[in-house]
TIMI-2910 file (N, C-alpha, C, CB; in pm, 1 decimal, decimal comma, always signed):
<rs>
+----------+----------+----------+----------+----------+----------+----------+----------+----------+----------+----------+----------+------+
!      n_x !      n_y !      n_z !     ca_x !     ca_y !     ca_z !      c_x !      c_y !      c_z !     cb_x !     cb_y !     cb_z ! resn !
+----------+----------+----------+----------+----------+----------+----------+----------+----------+----------+----------+----------+------+
!   +345,7 !  -2526,0 !  +2405,2 !   +366,8 !  -2383,5 !  +2442,7 !   +327,7 !  -2355,2 !  +2587,3 !   +285,9 !  -2291,5 !  +2349,8 !  Met !
!   +409,5 !  -2264,2 !  +2642,1 !   +375,3 !  -2224,1 !  +2790,0 !   +278,6 !  -2106,9 !  +2774,9 !   +512,5 !  -2178,5 !  +2883,0 !  Asn !
!   +238,3 !  -2065,8 !  +2890,0 !   +134,7 !  -1967,5 !  +2906,4 !   +180,4 !  -1831,7 !  +2842,3 !   +100,8 !  -1950,7 !  +3058,7 !  Arg !
!   +308,4 !  -1799,0 !  +2861,4 !   +364,7 !  -1674,1 !  +2815,7 !   +369,1 !  -1666,3 !  +2664,9 !   +502,1 !  -1655,7 !  +2872,0 !  Gln !
!   +406,2 !  -1782,9 !  +2608,9 !   +413,3 !  -1790,3 !  +2459,9 !   +265,1 !  -1781,5 !  +2395,4 !   +487,0 !  -1930,7 !  +2416,2 !  Glu !
!   +179,9 !  -1849,9 !  +2460,3 !    +35,0 !  -1849,7 !  +2420,0 !    -14,9 !  -1697,1 !  +2419,4 !    -56,3 !  -1943,4 !  +2526,1 !  Leu !
!     +9,5 !  -1641,5 !  +2534,7 !    -36,8 !  -1500,3 !  +2545,5 !    +23,9 !  -1403,5 !  +2443,0 !     -5,5 !  -1448,5 !  +2683,3 !  Glu !
!   +154,4 !  -1427,5 !  +2413,1 !   +216,9 !  -1346,1 !  +2314,3 !   +156,1 !  -1369,0 !  +2179,8 !   +362,3 !  -1371,5 !  +2310,5 !  Ala !
!   +137,9 !  -1497,8 !  +2143,5 !    +77,5 !  -1533,8 !  +2017,2 !    -57,9 !  -1479,9 !  +2003,5 !    +73,9 !  -1678,1 !  +2000,2 !  Glu !
!   -136,1 !  -1482,2 !  +2113,5 !   -276,6 !  -1428,6 !  +2112,3 !   -270,0 !  -1282,7 !  +2082,4 !   -351,7 !  -1452,5 !  +2249,3 !  Leu !
!   -177,0 !  -1212,7 !  +2147,6 !   -171,1 !  -1065,9 !  +2119,9 !   -128,7 !  -1040,1 !  +1976,8 !    -72,4 !   -994,5 !  +2216,8 !  Ala !
!    -41,6 !  -1112,3 !  +1920,2 !     -5,0 !  -1094,9 !  +1785,8 !   -117,2 !  -1125,2 !  +1688,1 !   +110,1 !  -1177,4 !  +1757,4 !  Asn !
!   -186,8 !  -1230,8 !  +1716,8 !   -304,6 !  -1254,9 !  +1624,0 !   -415,6 !  -1157,5 !  +1633,4 !   -363,0 !  -1387,8 !  +1648,7 !  Leu !
!   -437,3 !  -1108,9 !  +1756,7 !   -546,0 !  -1009,0 !  +1766,8 !   -505,1 !   -883,1 !  +1703,4 !   -585,5 !   -982,6 !  +1910,3 !  Glu !
!   -385,2 !   -846,9 !  +1707,7 !   -330,4 !   -721,6 !  +1633,9 !   -345,2 !   -739,9 !  +1480,4 !   -171,4 !   -695,9 !  +1670,0 !  Glu !
!   -305,8 !   -866,4 !  +1429,9 !   -313,8 !   -895,0 !  +1290,8 !   -460,5 !   -890,9 !  +1250,4 !   -249,0 !  -1030,5 !  +1258,2 !  Glu !
!   -551,2 !   -953,7 !  +1328,3 !   -694,3 !   -944,1 !  +1295,9 !   -748,0 !   -797,2 !  +1285,2 !   -773,7 !  -1019,3 !  +1402,9 !  Leu !
!   -707,8 !   -718,2 !  +1383,6 !   -751,8 !   -575,1 !  +1370,3 !   -699,3 !   -511,4 !  +1242,2 !   -703,2 !   -491,2 !  +1492,2 !  Glu !
!   -570,6 !   -534,4 !  +1202,4 !   -517,8 !   -478,4 !  +1084,6 !   -596,9 !   -528,6 !   +954,2 !   -368,1 !   -513,9 !  +1077,7 !  Asp !
!   -623,4 !   -653,6 !   +957,5 !   -701,1 !   -703,0 !   +833,5 !   -835,7 !   -641,8 !   +828,7 !   -718,0 !   -859,4 !   +832,1 !  Val !
!   -905,7 !   -630,1 !   +953,1 !  -1031,9 !   -574,3 !   +948,8 !  -1031,7 !   -426,4 !   +900,0 !  -1091,6 !   -586,7 !  +1081,6 !  Lys !
!   -927,1 !   -352,8 !   +946,3 !   -914,4 !   -216,0 !   +909,6 !   -892,2 !   -210,1 !   +755,5 !   -797,4 !   -148,1 !   +989,3 !  Gln !
!   -795,3 !   -289,6 !   +709,8 !   -764,5 !   -291,9 !   +560,2 !   -896,8 !   -329,2 !   +478,7 !   -643,8 !   -403,0 !   +527,6 !  Glu !
!   -970,6 !   -420,7 !   +525,1 !  -1091,2 !   -466,8 !   +459,1 !  -1189,7 !   -342,9 !   +457,4 !  -1154,5 !   -596,5 !   +536,1 !  Arg !
!  -1208,0 !   -279,1 !   +569,3 !  -1300,4 !   -173,1 !   +572,7 !  -1256,0 !    -56,4 !   +474,9 !  -1314,1 !   -124,2 !   +717,6 !  His !
!  -1125,0 !    -27,1 !   +478,0 !  -1080,7 !    +85,4 !   +382,8 !  -1105,8 !    +34,2 !   +235,7 !   -917,2 !   +125,0 !   +405,0 !  Phe !
!  -1056,8 !    -80,7 !   +201,5 !  -1067,1 !   -130,7 !    +66,6 !  -1211,2 !   -136,7 !    +13,8 !  -1005,8 !   -266,0 !    +60,2 !  Met !
!  -1297,0 !   -197,1 !   +100,8 !  -1434,6 !   -215,7 !    +48,5 !  -1534,2 !    -98,7 !    +70,7 !  -1492,1 !   -337,6 !   +111,5 !  Leu !
!  -1503,9 !    -10,2 !   +169,0 !  -1600,5 !    +91,3 !   +198,9 !  -1552,9 !   +235,5 !   +180,9 !  -1645,5 !    +72,8 !   +335,0 !  Glu !
!  -1428,0 !   +256,3 !   +178,0 !  -1371,5 !   +394,5 !   +178,0 !  -1316,8 !   +435,1 !    +42,8 !  -1260,1 !   +406,5 !   +281,9 !  Lys !
!  -1309,1 !   +346,8 !    -53,0 !  -1254,6 !   +389,6 !   -172,1 !  -1359,8 !   +390,6 !   -283,1 !  -1139,9 !   +305,1 !   -206,2 !  Thr !
!  -1337,1 !   +468,6 !   -377,9 !  -1441,5 !   +476,8 !   -489,2 !  -1398,7 !   +390,4 !   -605,7 !  -1462,5 !   +626,9 !   -539,9 !  Ser !
!  -1286,0 !   +304,9 !   -589,1 !  -1252,3 !   +219,8 !   -701,7 !  -1324,1 !    +86,6 !   -688,7 !  -1100,4 !   +198,9 !   -710,9 !  Ile !
!  -1339,1 !    +19,8 !   -795,6 !  -1398,7 !   -114,1 !   -790,9 !  -1311,0 !   -211,9 !   -738,5 !  -1441,9 !   -157,9 !   -919,0 !  His !
!  -1352,0 !   -295,1 !   -645,6 !  -1272,6 !   -393,9 !   -584,4 !  -1344,9 !   -523,8 !   -621,1 !  -1256,0 !   -371,1 !   -428,0 !  Val !
!  -1266,2 !   -624,5 !   -682,8 !  -1328,4 !   -745,4 !   -724,5 !  -1396,6 !   -824,1 !   -614,8 !  -1230,5 !   -827,8 !   -787,8 !  Pro !
!  -1491,1 !   -903,5 !   -647,3 !  -1558,3 !   -976,9 !   -541,9 !  -1468,9 !  -1074,6 !   -465,6 !  -1672,1 !  -1050,4 !   -599,8 !  Gly !
!  -1362,4 !  -1128,8 !   -535,3 !  -1280,0 !  -1232,8 !   -473,7 !  -1196,7 !  -1156,7 !   -365,5 !  -1185,4 !  -1311,0 !   -584,2 !  His !
!  -1176,1 !  -1034,7 !   -372,2 !  -1101,1 !   -966,1 !   -272,8 !  -1180,0 !   -965,4 !   -138,4 !  -1069,2 !   -823,0 !   -320,7 !  Ala !
!  -1310,5 !   -949,9 !   -149,2 !  -1391,6 !   -955,8 !    -18,8 !  -1390,1 !  -1091,2 !    +32,6 !  -1539,6 !   -911,4 !    -36,6 !  Lys !
!  -1393,4 !  -1201,0 !    -54,6 !  -1385,8 !  -1333,2 !     -0,7 !  -1256,2 !  -1367,3 !    +60,0 !  -1415,5 !  -1427,9 !   -101,3 !  His !
!  -1149,8 !  -1298,7 !     +5,7 !  -1011,1 !  -1327,6 !    +61,2 !  -1002,0 !  -1266,2 !   +207,2 !   -892,6 !  -1262,2 !    -37,4 !  Arg !
!  -1059,4 !  -1138,5 !   +210,7 !  -1052,8 !  -1080,6 !   +347,8 !  -1141,8 !  -1159,9 !   +443,4 !  -1096,5 !   -930,1 !   +347,1 !  Phe !
!  -1256,1 !  -1203,6 !   +410,4 !  -1341,9 !  -1280,9 !   +493,9 !  -1275,5 !  -1408,0 !   +537,1 !  -1468,9 !  -1309,9 !   +424,6 !  Asp !
!  -1211,8 !  -1481,4 !   +442,9 !  -1140,0 !  -1602,5 !   +481,7 !  -1025,4 !  -1579,4 !   +572,3 !  -1091,9 !  -1671,8 !   +364,3 !  Ala !
!   -953,5 !  -1468,1 !   +549,5 !   -837,0 !  -1441,2 !   +638,3 !   -891,5 !  -1411,6 !   +781,5 !   -748,5 !  -1316,6 !   +582,8 !  Glu !
!  -1001,7 !  -1328,4 !   +786,0 !  -1058,4 !  -1296,9 !   +919,8 !  -1105,3 !  -1417,9 !   +989,4 !  -1172,4 !  -1199,9 !   +909,6 !  Ile !
!  -1168,1 !  -1501,0 !   +921,2 !  -1226,9 !  -1627,0 !   +973,5 !  -1114,9 !  -1715,8 !  +1032,1 !  -1304,9 !  -1704,9 !   +858,9 !  Lys !
!  -1004,5 !  -1733,6 !   +943,9 !   -895,3 !  -1801,6 !   +996,1 !   -824,5 !  -1752,3 !  +1129,3 !   -803,8 !  -1803,8 !   +894,4 !  Glu !
!   -806,9 !  -1618,1 !  +1125,5 !   -745,4 !  -1555,8 !  +1239,6 !   -834,6 !  -1572,9 !  +1364,1 !   -718,9 !  -1407,2 !  +1210,8 !  Leu !
!   -969,4 !  -1557,1 !  +1345,6 !  -1053,1 !  -1576,6 !  +1459,0 !  -1059,2 !  -1715,3 !  +1511,0 !  -1183,0 !  -1534,0 !  +1428,4 !  Glu !
!  -1047,9 !  -1816,6 !  +1420,3 !  -1035,1 !  -1948,9 !  +1466,8 !   -907,7 !  -1982,4 !  +1552,5 !  -1039,8 !  -2034,0 !  +1351,2 !  Glu !
!   -798,3 !  -1930,3 !  +1504,9 !   -668,8 !  -1937,3 !  +1572,6 !   -679,0 !  -1869,9 !  +1713,0 !   -557,4 !  -1867,8 !  +1484,6 !  Lys !
!   -738,2 !  -1754,2 !  +1721,4 !   -756,4 !  -1679,6 !  +1843,8 !   -832,8 !  -1768,9 !  +1938,8 !   -830,5 !  -1544,4 !  +1819,4 !  Ile !
!   -952,6 !  -1827,6 !  +1891,4 !  -1035,5 !  -1907,0 !  +1980,2 !   -965,8 !  -2031,5 !  +2022,1 !  -1165,4 !  -1941,2 !  +1915,5 !  Asn !
!   -882,8 !  -2092,2 !  +1943,1 !   -801,5 !  -2209,2 !  +1983,7 !   -699,4 !  -2176,2 !  +2086,7 !   -732,4 !  -2268,9 !  +1865,8 !  Gln !
!   -635,3 !  -2059,7 !  +2075,4 !   -538,4 !  -2012,0 !  +2182,6 !   -613,8 !  -1977,8 !  +2303,0 !   -454,7 !  -1888,4 !  +2138,2 !  Ile !
!   -724,6 !  -1919,3 !  +2305,3 !   -804,8 !  -1890,8 !  +2421,0 !   -846,3 !  -2020,0 !  +2493,7 !   -927,1 !  -1810,8 !  +2380,2 !  Lys !
!   -880,2 !  -2118,0 !  +2415,2 !   -924,5 !  -2251,7 !  +2475,7 !   -805,9 !  -2313,1 !  +2549,3 !   -978,1 !  -2355,3 !  +2361,9 !  Thr !
!   -690,1 !  -2310,7 !  +2484,0 !   -553,8 !  -2361,5 !  +2544,3 !   -524,9 !  -2288,6 !  +2669,9 !   -429,3 !  -2340,1 !  +2444,3 !  Gln !
!   -547,0 !  -2155,2 !  +2674,6 !   -514,6 !  -2074,6 !  +2787,3 !   -608,3 !  -2105,7 !  +2906,4 !   -521,9 !  -1928,0 !  +2748,9 !  Leu !
!   -733,3 !  -2136,9 !  +2868,2 !   -838,8 !  -2162,1 !  +2977,4 !   -804,7 !  -2296,9 !  +3041,5 !   -993,6 !  -2164,6 !  +2916,9 !  Ala !
!   -743,4 !  -2383,8 !  +2975,7 !   -707,6 !  -2515,5 !  +3029,4 !   -583,8 !  -2513,6 !  +3114,4 !   -688,3 !  -2612,3 !  +2918,7 !  Lys !
!   -504,1 !  -2397,1 !  +3110,8 !   -387,4 !  -2391,6 !  +3186,0 !   -415,2 !  -2336,0 !  +3328,8 !   -286,3 !  -2309,3 !  +3112,8 !  Leu !
+----------+----------+----------+----------+----------+----------+----------+----------+----------+----------+----------+----------+------+
</rs>
């Protein structure tokens, strides 16, 4: 991937990460309904995966 493609992918991943964090916050803290424990683990796993992808792209960009 070239620099432009990496930067575009980075922007997409950062936006997706923000969306997942907002969804997690709403589902786990702003609703009065019970949310199963596995839902929190799913959100946490998705956030971790996105953060790892973002860090990989930042590392690749630093090498360019």
